[in-house]
C-alpha positions in Angstrom: 6.5 7.9 12.1 7.7 10.7 12.8 8.0 12.1 16.8 6.2 14.7 15.4 2.9 12.7 13.8 3.4 10.5 17.3 2.9 13.5 19.3 0.1 14.2 17.4 -2.0 11.3 17.9 -1.6 11.3 21.3 -3.1 14.9 21.7 -6.2 13.9 20.1 -8.7 11.8 21.7 -8.4 8.0 21.1 -10.0 5.0 21.3 -8.7 2.0 22.6 -8.9 0.9 19.0 -6.4 3.4 17.7 -4.0 2.9 20.5 -3.7 -0.7 20.0 -3.4 0.1 16.3 -0.7 3.0 16.6 1.3 0.3 18.9 0.6 -2.0 16.3 2.4 0.3 13.6 5.3 1.0 15.4 6.1 -2.7 16.0 5.7 -3.6 12.4 8.0 0.0 11.3 10.7 -1.7 13.6 10.3 -5.4 12.6 10.0 -4.9 8.2 13.7 -4.8 7.5 14.6 -1.5 5.4 17.1 -2.8 2.4 18.6 -1.5 -0.7 18.0 -2.3 -3.7 19.2 -6.3 -4.9 20.1 -9.2 -7.2 16.7 -10.0 -5.5 15.0 -7.5 -7.2 15.5 -9.4 -10.8 13.6 -12.3 -9.1 10.6 -10.0 -7.6 10.3 -8.2 -10.6 10.0 -12.1 -12.4 7.6 -13.9 -9.9 4.8 -10.3 -10.6 4.6 -12.6 -14.0 4.3 -15.9 -12.6 0.5 -16.5 -12.8 0.9 -16.4 -8.8 2.0 -13.2 -7.3 0.5 -10.1 -7.5 2.0 -6.0 -6.1 1.1 -4.0 -3.1 1.9 -0.1 -3.1 2.0 1.5 -0.7 1.3 4.9 -1.2 4.4 7.1 -1.9 5.5 10.7 0.2 2.3 12.2 1.9 3.1 14.3 4.4 1.5 13.9 8.1 -0.6 10.9 9.7 -3.9 10.5 8.9 -6.7 12.5 7.1 -7.1 16.0 8.6 -10.4 16.6 10.6 -13.4 17.4 7.7 -11.9 14.5 5.6 -14.2 13.8 2.3 -14.1 11.0 0.1 -14.0 12.3 -3.2 -12.9 15.8 -2.0 -9.0 15.7 -2.4 -8.9 19.1 -0.6 -10.2 17.4 2.6 -7.1 14.7 2.3 -4.0 14.6 3.1 -2.1 14.6 0.1 1.1 13.8 -2.2 4.1 16.4 -2.1 5.5 16.7 -5.5 8.3 14.5 -3.8 5.8 11.7 -3.0 4.2 12.6 -7.1 7.9 12.6 -8.1 8.1 8.6 -6.3 5.4 7.2 -7.7 6.8 8.4 -12.0 10.4 6.7 -10.5 8.2 4.1 -9.5 5.8 3.1 -12.8 10.0 3.8 -14.4 10.7 0.9 -12.4 8.2 -1.2 -13.5 8.9 -0.8 -16.8 12.4 -0.9 -16.9 11.7 -4.7 -15.3 9.7 -5.1 -18.6 6.2 -4.9 -17.6 4.3 -1.7 -19.1 0.8 -2.3 -18.5 -0.6 -4.3 -15.8 -4.2 -4.5 -13.8 -3.9 -1.8 -11.6 -6.9 -1.3 -8.5 -6.4 1.8 -6.2 -7.6 3.2 -2.6 -10.5 5.7 -3.3 -8.1 8.1 -1.3 -6.7 10.8 -3.5 -3.1 10.1 -2.1 -2.8 6.4 -3.6 -5.0 7.0 -6.5 -3.0 9.5 -7.3 0.3 7.5 -6.6 -2.1 4.9 -9.3 -2.1 8.1 -12.1 1.9 9.2 -11.9 3.0 5.2 -12.0 1.6 5.2 -15.3 1.7 1.7 -15.9 -2.1 0.7 -16.7 -6.0 2.6 -16.5 -6.7 2.5 -12.6 -9.8 1.0 -10.8 -11.2 2.4 -7.4 -11.3 -0.5 -5.3 -12.9 -0.4 -1.9 -11.2 -3.0 0.1 -8.4 -1.3 -0.5 -9.4 1.7 1.4 -7.4 2.9 4.4 -8.9 2.0 7.9 -6.8 3.8 9.6 -8.8 6.5 11.7 -11.7 3.4 12.5 -9.4 0.1 13.4 -12.7 -2.0 14.2 -13.7 -2.4 10.5 -9.8 -3.8 9.7 -10.9 -7.1 10.4 -14.0 -7.4 8.2 -12.0 -6.0 5.6 -9.1 -7.4 4.7 -11.6 -11.2 5.2 -13.1 -9.5 1.7 -10.0 -8.9 0.0 -8.7 -11.9 1.6 -12.1 -13.1 -0.8 -12.0 -10.9 -3.4 -8.4 -11.5 -4.0 -8.7 -15.4 -4.0 -11.1 -15.2 -7.3 -8.5 -12.8 -8.7 -6.5 -14.5 -12.3 -3.0 -13.6 -12.4 -2.1 -14.2 -15.5 -0.8 -10.7 -16.0 1.0 -8.4 -13.4 -1.4 -6.9 -10.6 -0.6 -3.8 -8.5 -2.5 -2.8 -5.5 -1.9 0.9 -4.8 -3.2 1.2 -1.0 -2.3 2.1 2.2 0.1 1.0 5.7 -2.7 -1.0 7.1 -4.4 -2.7 4.9 -1.0 -4.3 3.7 0.1 -5.2 7.0 -3.2 -6.3 7.7 -3.4 -8.6 5.2 0.8 -10.2 4.9 1.6 -8.6 8.0 4.4 -5.9 6.6 5.2 -2.6 7.1 6.2 -1.0 4.1 8.0 2.8 4.0 6.0 5.0 1.7 6.3 3.8 -2.3 7.7 0.5 -1.2 6.0 -2.4 -3.7 5.5 -5.6 -1.9 5.1 -8.8 -3.5 3.1 -11.1 -2.7 2.4 -14.8 -3.1 -1.1 -17.0 -3.2 -1.3 -20.2 -2.7 -3.8 -22.9 -4.1 -5.6 -22.6 -0.7 -6.0 -18.9 -0.9 -3.1 -17.9 1.6 -1.1 -14.6 1.1 2.5 -14.3 2.0 4.5 -11.5 1.3 8.1 -13.0 0.1 9.9 -9.5 -0.3 9.7 -5.9 -1.3 11.7 -3.2 -3.6 12.1 -0.4 -2.3 11.4 2.8 -4.8 14.7 5.0 -5.4 
């Protein structure tokens, strides 16, 4: 998180929950390793087709933090949106999927415009909105119930074909404890007991 973004949060009225969440975001960002692409990427791509893994993508670059005053779901003009750099980044993510032999996936996305646009620009399959992937950054008290609901939903999903979830930092960190950068692909393993573990990540180049 940039210094400017942190200062903006500090000058806004914040609940205790918002303060705690901000601290968690900063801690996870420092703990989650940022690594260049490696030979291990091939194993991660392969895992997405083995019936036990799926991908979570943090939406690509959308400058700023949180959402503006007057945010309205369904009205992109009131939201923090992808920059042109973010749109190009999303297209590169789609290219990386295709280069790995994944031309089509089941794609689910948060209802936020920056996630929908990320899903659209990757062009790896038609996407469906899923409210369980929505951000709860502005209302952290919703996080626990939402993550529990997401776990239950994921436990029921067939993984016989690649599945991609386009979502937000707080959702990915809430489910698997990862702290991805914008556009980072986190590969998640689901075990036979309904547990979820991040096994690695792929950075968009």
